[in-house]
MISE-454046 format. One record per residue (C-alpha): residue in three letters; z, y, x. Coordinates in Angstrom, 2 decimals. Each point is the difference from the previous one (the first is absolute). Example, Ala and Ser with C-alpha at 12.3 -4.5 7.8 and 13.67 -1.06 7.14 Angstrom:
BEGIN
<torza ALA,<7.80,-4.50,12.30>> <torza SER,<-0.66,3.44,1.37>> 
% end
This chain:
BEGIN
<torza UNK,<0.00,0.00,0.00>> <torza UNK,<-0.87,3.48,1.27>> <torza UNK,<2.97,2.16,1.17>> <torza UNK,<-1.03,2.85,-2.28>> <torza UNK,<-0.08,-2.36,-2.99>> <torza UNK,<3.49,-1.32,0.88>> <torza UNK,<1.38,3.53,-0.01>> <torza UNK,<-1.74,0.80,-3.28>> <torza UNK,<1.60,-3.00,-1.69>> <torza UNK,<3.42,1.55,0.60>> <torza UNK,<-0.90,2.90,-2.31>> <torza UNK,<-0.85,-2.09,-3.06>> <torza UNK,<1.57,1.35,-3.23>> <torza UNK,<1.85,-2.13,-2.55>> <torza UNK,<-2.26,1.28,-2.77>> <torza UNK,<-2.65,-1.51,-2.30>> <torza UNK,<-3.62,0.54,0.89>> <torza UNK,<-3.17,-1.40,1.58>> <torza UNK,<-0.66,-0.92,3.62>> <torza UNK,<-3.43,-0.07,1.63>> <torza UNK,<-0.61,-2.01,3.18>> <torza UNK,<-2.83,1.03,2.35>> <torza UNK,<-1.59,-1.50,3.11>> <torza UNK,<-0.82,1.77,3.29>> <torza UNK,<-3.17,1.44,-1.49>> <torza UNK,<1.91,1.49,-2.92>> <torza UNK,<-1.50,-2.47,-2.49>> <torza UNK,<2.26,-1.02,-2.88>> <torza UNK,<1.12,-3.63,0.32>> <torza UNK,<2.47,-0.35,-2.85>> <torza UNK,<1.64,2.05,-2.78>> <torza UNK,<3.34,-1.02,-1.52>> <torza UNK,<2.80,1.38,-2.12>> <torza UNK,<3.77,-0.39,-0.04>> <torza UNK,<3.08,1.41,-1.67>> <torza UNK,<1.53,0.20,3.50>> <torza UNK,<-2.56,0.93,2.66>> <torza UNK,<2.45,-0.36,2.89>> <torza UNK,<0.90,-3.56,-0.87>> <torza UNK,<-3.55,-1.11,-0.82>> <torza UNK,<-1.90,1.54,2.92>> <torza UNK,<2.58,-1.09,2.59>> <torza UNK,<-0.18,-3.59,-1.28>> <torza UNK,<-3.58,-0.31,1.29>> <torza UNK,<1.13,0.58,3.57>> <torza UNK,<3.48,-1.55,0.07>> <torza UNK,<-0.73,-3.36,-1.63>> <torza UNK,<-2.10,-2.85,1.36>> <torza UNK,<-3.31,0.15,-1.84>> <torza UNK,<-2.62,-2.67,-0.52>> <torza UNK,<-3.53,-0.29,-1.33>> <torza UNK,<-1.67,3.08,-1.43>> <torza UNK,<3.11,2.17,0.45>> <torza UNK,<0.20,-0.87,3.71>> <torza UNK,<-3.68,0.91,0.45>> <torza UNK,<0.63,3.31,-1.77>> <torza UNK,<3.02,0.93,2.13>> <torza UNK,<-1.94,-0.66,3.21>> <torza UNK,<-2.54,2.67,-1.00>> <torza UNK,<2.39,2.69,-1.30>> <torza UNK,<-0.11,3.05,2.26>> <torza UNK,<1.44,2.63,-2.36>> <torza UNK,<1.11,0.54,-3.56>> <torza UNK,<0.42,2.81,-2.48>> <torza UNK,<2.26,0.33,-3.01>> <torza UNK,<-0.36,1.57,-3.43>> <torza UNK,<3.40,0.57,-1.61>> <torza UNK,<0.21,-0.33,-3.79>> <torza UNK,<2.72,0.66,-2.58>> <torza UNK,<0.13,-3.60,-1.22>> <torza UNK,<-1.23,-3.53,0.68>> <torza UNK,<-2.20,0.22,-3.10>> <torza UNK,<-1.72,3.09,1.39>> <torza UNK,<-0.42,-1.83,3.32>> <torza UNK,<-1.58,-2.98,-1.80>> <torza UNK,<-2.55,2.20,-1.76>> <torza UNK,<-0.78,1.91,3.20>> <torza UNK,<-0.40,-3.25,1.94>> <torza UNK,<-2.53,-1.28,-2.55>> <torza UNK,<-1.99,3.25,0.20>> <torza UNK,<-0.06,-0.04,3.81>> <torza UNK,<-0.95,-3.69,0.22>> <torza UNK,<-2.87,0.46,-2.45>> <torza UNK,<-1.21,3.04,1.96>> <torza UNK,<0.23,-1.35,3.57>> <torza UNK,<-0.31,-3.81,-0.49>> <torza UNK,<2.13,-0.88,3.07>> <torza UNK,<-0.87,-3.37,1.60>> <torza UNK,<3.56,-1.39,-0.10>> <torza UNK,<0.69,0.81,-3.66>> <torza UNK,<-0.53,-2.55,-2.75>> <torza UNK,<-3.22,0.83,-1.84>> <torza UNK,<-1.33,-1.22,-3.31>> <torza UNK,<-2.79,-2.47,0.53>> <torza UNK,<-3.32,0.27,-1.77>> <torza UNK,<0.78,-2.12,-3.04>> <torza UNK,<-1.39,-0.96,-3.38>> <torza UNK,<-0.40,3.05,-2.17>> <torza UNK,<1.45,-0.74,-3.40>> <torza UNK,<-1.62,1.01,-3.26>> <torza UNK,<1.56,2.16,-2.70>> <torza UNK,<-0.83,0.92,-3.58>> <torza UNK,<-0.23,3.74,-0.47>> <torza UNK,<-0.02,2.16,-3.13>> <torza UNK,<-1.70,3.19,1.12>> <torza UNK,<1.45,3.43,-0.65>> <torza UNK,<-2.85,1.82,-1.75>> <torza UNK,<-1.11,1.22,-3.41>> <torza UNK,<-1.55,-3.40,-0.79>> <torza UNK,<2.14,-2.53,1.94>> <torza UNK,<-1.61,-3.12,1.45>> <torza UNK,<1.55,-3.33,0.97>> <torza UNK,<-1.14,-0.79,3.54>> <torza UNK,<0.59,-2.46,2.83>> <torza UNK,<0.86,1.66,3.31>> <torza UNK,<1.32,-0.84,3.45>> <torza UNK,<1.29,3.51,0.74>> <torza UNK,<3.16,1.67,-1.27>> <torza UNK,<-0.52,3.75,-0.29>> <torza UNK,<2.19,2.88,-1.10>> <torza UNK,<-2.32,0.93,-2.85>> <torza UNK,<2.27,-0.27,-3.04>> <torza UNK,<-1.52,-3.35,-0.99>> <torza UNK,<2.02,-3.05,-1.07>> <torza UNK,<-0.13,-2.98,2.39>> <torza UNK,<0.97,-3.60,-0.70>> <torza UNK,<0.18,-2.87,2.47>> <torza UNK,<-0.52,-1.21,2.64>> <torza UNK,<-2.35,-2.89,-0.82>> <torza UNK,<-0.73,-2.48,2.78>> <torza UNK,<-3.07,-1.34,-1.80>> <torza UNK,<-3.02,2.26,-0.51>> <torza UNK,<-1.25,-2.39,-2.67>> <torza UNK,<3.31,0.12,-1.89>> <torza UNK,<0.19,3.79,-0.07>> <torza UNK,<-3.65,0.27,-1.14>> <torza UNK,<0.57,-2.47,-2.83>> <torza UNK,<3.19,1.82,-1.02>> <torza UNK,<-1.93,3.28,-0.07>> <torza UNK,<-2.71,-1.50,-2.21>> <torza UNK,<2.58,-1.53,-2.34>> <torza UNK,<1.80,3.32,-0.44>> <torza UNK,<-3.27,1.84,-0.60>> <torza UNK,<-0.68,-2.39,-2.87>> <torza UNK,<3.35,0.33,-1.75>> <torza UNK,<1.07,3.53,1.00>> <torza UNK,<-3.21,1.80,0.99>> <torza UNK,<0.05,3.35,1.80>> <torza UNK,<-3.11,1.93,1.02>> <torza UNK,<-2.62,-2.29,1.55>> <torza UNK,<-2.79,2.54,0.50>> <torza UNK,<-0.54,3.57,1.17>> <torza UNK,<1.79,1.27,-3.09>> <torza UNK,<-2.83,2.35,-1.00>> <torza UNK,<-0.66,0.06,-3.72>> <torza UNK,<-3.45,-1.05,-1.04>> <torza UNK,<-1.38,-3.48,-0.43>> <torza UNK,<2.80,-2.62,-0.19>> <torza UNK,<0.18,-1.99,3.23>> <torza UNK,<-0.63,-3.73,0.34>> <torza UNK,<3.72,-0.74,0.41>> <torza UNK,<0.83,1.90,-3.22>> <torza UNK,<-2.17,-2.45,-1.93>> <torza UNK,<1.88,-2.87,1.69>> <torza UNK,<3.36,1.49,-0.97>> <torza UNK,<0.92,0.64,3.65>> <torza UNK,<-0.18,3.82,-0.08>> <torza UNK,<2.22,2.18,-2.18>> <torza UNK,<-3.06,2.15,-0.70>> <torza UNK,<0.03,3.58,1.29>> <torza UNK,<-3.77,-0.51,0.27>> <torza UNK,<-0.17,-0.36,-3.80>> <torza UNK,<2.90,2.00,-1.46>> <torza UNK,<2.93,2.29,0.75>> <torza UNK,<2.82,-2.06,1.51>> <torza UNK,<3.39,1.70,-0.20>> <torza UNK,<2.58,0.07,2.76>> <torza UNK,<2.33,-1.86,-2.36>> <torza UNK,<-2.45,-2.91,-0.23>> <torza UNK,<-0.25,-0.21,3.78>> <torza UNK,<3.78,0.24,0.40>> <torza UNK,<0.50,-2.86,-2.46>> <torza UNK,<-2.45,-2.22,1.89>> <torza UNK,<1.54,0.89,3.35>> <torza UNK,<3.44,-0.87,-1.39>> <torza UNK,<-1.29,-3.42,-1.16>> <torza UNK,<-1.66,-0.71,3.36>> <torza UNK,<3.10,1.06,1.92>> <torza UNK,<2.19,-2.21,-2.19>> <torza UNK,<-2.26,-2.99,0.65>> <torza UNK,<-0.06,0.56,3.77>> <torza UNK,<3.77,0.53,0.09>> <torza UNK,<0.78,-3.40,-1.48>> <torza UNK,<-1.10,0.22,-3.64>> <torza UNK,<-2.45,-2.94,0.10>> <torza UNK,<1.97,-2.00,-2.58>> <torza UNK,<-0.18,2.89,-2.47>> <torza UNK,<-3.77,0.19,0.46>> <torza UNK,<-0.33,-3.74,-0.56>> <torza UNK,<1.97,0.24,-3.24>> <torza UNK,<-2.20,2.89,-1.15>> <torza UNK,<-3.16,-1.99,0.75>> <torza UNK,<1.35,-3.01,-1.88>> <torza UNK,<0.75,2.18,-3.05>> <torza UNK,<-3.46,1.60,0.26>> <torza UNK,<-1.73,-3.38,0.14>> <torza UNK,<1.96,-1.32,-2.98>> <torza UNK,<-0.85,3.08,-2.06>> <torza UNK,<-3.68,-0.31,0.91>> <torza UNK,<-0.01,-3.65,-1.04>> <torza UNK,<1.75,0.86,-3.29>> <torza UNK,<-2.76,2.55,-0.62>> <torza UNK,<-2.66,-2.61,0.88>> <torza UNK,<-1.07,2.07,3.03>> <torza UNK,<-0.62,-3.08,2.10>> <torza UNK,<-2.22,1.63,2.63>> <torza UNK,<2.66,2.63,0.70>> <torza UNK,<2.70,-2.66,0.01>> <torza UNK,<-2.02,-1.90,2.61>> <torza UNK,<-0.23,3.13,2.18>> <torza UNK,<3.76,0.53,-0.30>> <torza UNK,<0.57,-3.64,0.94>> <torza UNK,<-2.09,0.54,3.14>> <torza UNK,<2.13,3.03,0.87>> <torza UNK,<3.10,-2.18,-0.24>> <torza UNK,<-1.59,-2.42,2.50>> <torza UNK,<-0.69,2.93,2.36>> <torza UNK,<3.62,1.14,-0.37>> <torza UNK,<1.17,-3.48,0.99>> <torza UNK,<-2.29,0.03,3.05>> <torza UNK,<1.17,3.35,1.33>> <torza UNK,<3.66,-1.00,-0.31>> <torza UNK,<0.00,-3.72,0.82>> <torza UNK,<-0.28,0.49,3.80>> <torza UNK,<3.03,2.26,0.02>> <torza UNK,<2.89,-2.44,0.29>> <torza UNK,<3.01,1.67,-1.58>> <torza UNK,<3.04,-0.46,2.23>> <torza UNK,<2.32,2.58,-1.64>> <torza UNK,<0.97,0.67,-3.59>> <torza UNK,<0.32,3.68,0.88>> <torza UNK,<-3.51,1.51,-0.27>> <torza UNK,<0.69,2.97,2.27>> <torza UNK,<-2.31,1.15,2.80>> <torza UNK,<1.58,-0.59,3.40>> <torza UNK,<-0.81,-0.91,3.59>> <torza UNK,<2.13,-2.43,1.98>> <torza UNK,<0.37,0.28,3.78>> <torza UNK,<1.49,-2.36,2.56>> <torza UNK,<-0.54,-0.82,3.63>> <torza UNK,<0.72,-2.55,2.71>> <torza UNK,<0.66,0.70,3.68>> <torza UNK,<-0.26,-2.07,3.17>> <torza UNK,<0.32,1.75,3.35>> <torza UNK,<-2.15,3.13,-0.13>> <torza UNK,<-2.20,-1.27,-2.81>> <torza UNK,<0.46,0.74,-3.69>> <torza UNK,<-1.81,-1.28,-3.10>> <torza UNK,<0.09,2.33,-3.01>> <torza UNK,<-0.96,-1.08,-3.52>> <torza UNK,<-0.42,2.32,-2.99>> <torza UNK,<-0.50,-1.73,-3.37>> <torza UNK,<-1.43,1.99,-2.92>> <torza UNK,<1.62,-1.01,-3.31>> <torza UNK,<-1.48,1.41,-3.20>> <torza UNK,<1.12,-1.00,-3.50>> <torza UNK,<2.19,-2.70,1.52>> <torza UNK,<-2.89,-1.64,1.89>> <torza UNK,<-0.98,0.04,3.68>> <torza UNK,<-3.43,1.66,0.10>> <torza UNK,<-0.45,0.31,3.77>> <torza UNK,<1.69,0.49,3.33>> <torza UNK,<-0.32,1.66,3.40>> <torza UNK,<0.87,-2.02,3.13>> <torza UNK,<0.32,1.33,3.55>> <torza UNK,<1.32,-1.34,3.33>> <torza UNK,<0.88,2.51,2.71>> <torza UNK,<1.44,0.18,3.47>> <torza UNK,<2.42,2.88,-0.29>> <torza UNK,<2.01,2.42,2.12>> <torza UNK,<3.65,0.97,-0.47>> <torza UNK,<2.09,-0.75,-3.10>> <torza UNK,<-1.69,-2.27,-2.55>> <torza UNK,<1.66,1.59,-3.05>> <torza UNK,<-1.23,3.44,1.04>> <torza UNK,<-3.44,-1.44,0.59>> <torza UNK,<-0.08,-1.55,-3.51>> <torza UNK,<1.12,3.25,-1.62>> <torza UNK,<-2.68,1.95,1.88>> <torza UNK,<-2.59,-2.63,-0.88>> <torza UNK,<0.83,0.21,-3.72>> <torza UNK,<-0.26,3.78,-0.04>> <torza UNK,<-3.43,-0.16,1.66>> <torza UNK,<-1.04,-2.92,-2.22>> <torza UNK,<0.68,1.90,-3.23>> <torza UNK,<-1.68,3.16,1.24>> <torza UNK,<-3.19,-2.00,0.52>> <torza UNK,<-2.64,1.12,-2.56>> <torza UNK,<-0.48,-3.55,-1.25>> <torza UNK,<3.65,-0.74,-0.81>> <torza UNK,<1.51,1.07,-3.31>> <torza UNK,<3.75,0.57,-0.05>> <torza UNK,<1.81,-2.46,-2.26>> <torza UNK,<2.80,1.06,-2.34>> <torza UNK,<2.45,-2.08,2.02>> <torza UNK,<0.15,-1.44,3.51>> <torza UNK,<2.15,-3.06,0.77>> <torza UNK,<1.06,-0.34,3.65>> <torza UNK,<2.44,-2.07,2.10>> <torza UNK,<3.46,1.38,0.71>> <torza UNK,<-0.83,0.85,3.64>> <torza UNK,<-2.01,3.02,-1.10>> <torza UNK,<1.32,3.43,-0.97>> <torza UNK,<-0.71,0.15,-3.73>> <torza UNK,<1.19,3.60,-0.41>> <torza UNK,<-2.22,1.20,2.85>> <torza UNK,<-3.07,-1.78,-1.40>> <torza UNK,<0.67,1.11,-3.58>> <torza UNK,<0.27,3.65,1.01>> <torza UNK,<-3.08,-0.19,2.24>> <torza UNK,<-2.20,-1.85,-2.51>> <torza UNK,<1.37,1.51,-3.20>> <torza UNK,<0.47,-3.37,-1.76>> <torza UNK,<2.82,-2.46,-0.72>> <torza UNK,<0.77,-2.21,3.02>> <torza UNK,<2.45,-2.83,-0.57>> <torza UNK,<1.47,-3.10,1.65>> <torza UNK,<0.13,-2.78,-2.63>> <torza UNK,<3.21,-2.02,0.09>> <torza UNK,<-0.68,-2.74,-2.55>> <torza UNK,<-2.35,-1.38,-2.61>> <torza UNK,<-3.81,0.10,-0.10>> <torza UNK,<-0.31,3.03,2.26>> <torza UNK,<2.12,-1.62,2.72>> <torza UNK,<-2.03,-3.21,-0.29>> <torza UNK,<-3.24,1.97,0.30>> <torza UNK,<1.28,1.81,3.10>> <torza UNK,<0.80,-3.37,1.58>> <torza UNK,<-3.49,-1.23,-0.86>> <torza UNK,<-1.48,2.97,1.87>> <torza UNK,<2.34,-0.72,2.93>> <torza UNK,<-1.21,-3.62,0.16>> <torza UNK,<-3.59,1.25,0.08>> <torza UNK,<0.85,2.39,2.84>> <torza UNK,<1.61,-2.80,2.03>> <torza UNK,<-3.00,-2.24,-0.61>> <torza UNK,<-2.40,2.75,1.09>> <torza UNK,<1.98,0.61,3.20>> <torza UNK,<0.06,-3.71,0.83>> <torza UNK,<-3.76,-0.20,-0.56>> <torza UNK,<-0.48,3.03,2.29>> <torza UNK,<1.83,-1.70,2.87>> <torza UNK,<-1.95,-3.21,-0.52>> <torza UNK,<-3.23,1.97,0.32>> <torza UNK,<1.28,1.63,3.20>> <torza UNK,<0.83,-3.44,1.42>> <torza UNK,<-3.42,-1.27,-1.02>> <torza UNK,<-1.67,2.94,1.74>> <torza UNK,<1.99,-0.71,3.19>> <torza UNK,<-1.11,-3.66,-0.08>> <torza UNK,<-3.62,1.07,-0.26>> <torza UNK,<0.38,2.29,3.03>> <torza UNK,<1.55,-2.83,2.02>> 
% end
């Protein structure tokens, strides 16, 4: 360690903030945060380090500090700096599958669309959906039972979809805001767990059509019920609670960590994100930083609730993300958290097996 750096370490404050490590050329190597900068920064140079952390310490020539008023402020600043500078020793999100979402646009004549991008445009977003086919079929189903605008919205000749009953019809008549609001409420209810209510409504509709001898219409309604079954059958319900939540757990071995994020919508697992990283410093801090970056990614929609293991700081994450963050202690939520943990351990074991296999090939 350089003499000048040794002297500088003696001036470290016991305050929250971010620290930035640089090499001899002044390039940023790593950005971290801590509620106690003195304790955290000193630990890099006073403890025996291994793996990625040891490689980092060998290249540190200087550091700079940014003092903050709280650890939460430090966490947000750390995320901003990491996203801006992309330091080589920080954990970065991998290029991963981009999930699909259903979107109700925010415009005079709202449309129901499939998108892969979450934007701050006042629209309503629902998802994620791991299957492009499933989200497209869900969109088509909803357009048949609760149609919104399916054309340019300019009044004139009724569009093709209006004749099929899949457009509410601003191309043919004046559609009031109240009509749109009612449809949007029905769609939102369905996507927020109201599938059983829709099925009951379709059953009543089909029975009424049969009573009125409208057999062709009854057949069409029967087909819609089959579509409803298809778009829900692949979503295995694992919780009676139909809330929207994500569940996070991780497994650690040495300097490697496997993180799993399961997306649970309407009580069913609809997708997941899986990552294995070699990390630097404290693993809990790394996970907290990872989650903040993860949910600021344009393709990740914040859930209403985040379930995490007890090692993480729930208050810090809740304040930083603006959502409920909880550690489940019993019941279905606890069982689900353990399921995610088992998946993380399995992913980490598979990662090490692949590393061993790669070493065998080199030999």
